[in-house]
C-alpha positions in Angstrom: -20.3 -14.1 3.8 -19.6 -11.1 6.2 -18.1 -7.9 5.1 -15.8 -6.2 7.6 -14.6 -2.5 7.0 -11.6 -1.1 8.8 -11.0 2.5 9.3 -14.2 3.4 7.6 -15.2 6.9 6.7 -18.1 8.6 5.0 -16.3 8.3 1.6 -14.3 5.1 1.9 -12.9 2.4 4.1 -9.1 1.9 4.2 -9.4 -1.9 4.2 -12.5 -4.1 3.3 -12.5 -7.8 4.1 -14.8 -10.3 2.4 -14.2 -13.9 2.8 -10.5 -14.5 3.0 -9.6 -11.5 1.0 -8.7 -8.0 2.1 -9.0 -5.1 -0.4 -7.0 -2.0 0.7 -7.5 1.6 -0.5 -4.6 3.4 -2.0 -2.3 4.5 0.8 -0.3 7.8 0.8 2.1 9.3 3.2 1.0 11.5 6.0 4.3 13.7 5.8 4.3 14.9 2.2 7.5 16.9 2.9 9.4 13.6 2.7 11.1 12.3 -0.6 9.8 9.2 -2.3 11.9 6.9 0.0 10.4 8.5 3.1 6.9 8.5 1.7 7.2 4.9 0.6 8.4 3.8 4.2 5.3 5.7 5.7 3.0 3.9 3.3 4.5 0.4 4.0 4.1 1.1 7.7 0.4 2.0 7.2 0.0 -1.2 5.2 1.6 -3.3 8.0 -0.8 -1.7 10.5 -4.0 -2.2 8.4 -3.0 -5.8 7.7 -2.3 -6.5 11.4 -5.9 -4.9 12.3 -7.4 -7.7 10.0 -5.2 -10.5 11.4 -3.0 -10.6 8.3 0.6 -9.4 7.4 2.9 -8.7 4.4 3.6 -12.4 3.8 0.0 -12.8 2.7 -0.1 -9.9 0.3 -1.3 -11.3 -3.1 -1.1 -8.3 -5.3 0.4 -4.8 -5.0 -0.3 -1.7 -7.2 2.1 1.1 -7.0 1.6 4.6 -8.6 4.6 6.8 -8.8 4.3 10.5 -9.6 7.5 10.4 -11.6 8.9 7.1 -12.9 12.4 8.4 -12.3 11.9 7.6 -8.6 11.4 3.9 -9.4 14.9 2.9 -8.1 14.5 5.0 -4.9 11.1 3.6 -4.2 12.3 0.0 -4.9 15.2 0.4 -2.4 12.6 0.8 0.4 10.2 -1.8 -1.0 12.9 -4.4 -1.3 14.0 -4.0 2.1 10.4 -4.3 3.3 8.9 -7.1 1.2 9.0 -10.7 2.1 11.4 -12.3 -0.3 9.8 -15.7 0.1 6.4 -14.4 -0.3 6.7 -11.5 -2.8 3.3 -10.6 -4.3 2.4 -10.0 -7.9 3.0 -6.4 -8.6 2.2 -3.5 -10.9 4.1 -0.2 -10.8 3.1 2.7 -13.1 3.7 6.4 -13.5 0.6 8.5 -12.9 -0.5 11.9 -11.9 -1.6 11.4 -8.4 -4.6 13.2 -6.7 -2.5 15.9 -5.2 1.0 17.1 -6.3 2.6 16.7 -2.9 2.3 12.9 -3.1 5.2 11.0 -4.8 3.8 7.5 -4.4 0.6 5.6 -3.6 0.3 1.9 -3.0 -2.7 -0.4 -2.6 -2.7 -4.1 -1.9 -4.9 -7.2 -1.9 -4.1 -9.7 0.7 -5.2 -13.0 2.2 -6.7 -12.6 5.7 
């Protein structure tokens, strides 16, 4: 089977498709001055864009992993997530509190999707 890499770089690709599956790197916000709601909205827009590049969309997300810098932001992140996610096609999901790579990030999200 063919492997297709999207937005590839020297260190990593943002999305790798193998067979009918797309494996996305963890996505973070570009504007770290935003609060968790703003960062979540930016990340979900990036996920939409990457999935579209691979011919997929959020209704085909199988699994999502969400890392929060502070678990107290769980409710605020979920407000944005719940408005975005397809209610009929909600993926399996994990959400944990974790120290992120850089302190300005409040949330990071990675998904696996059918393509």
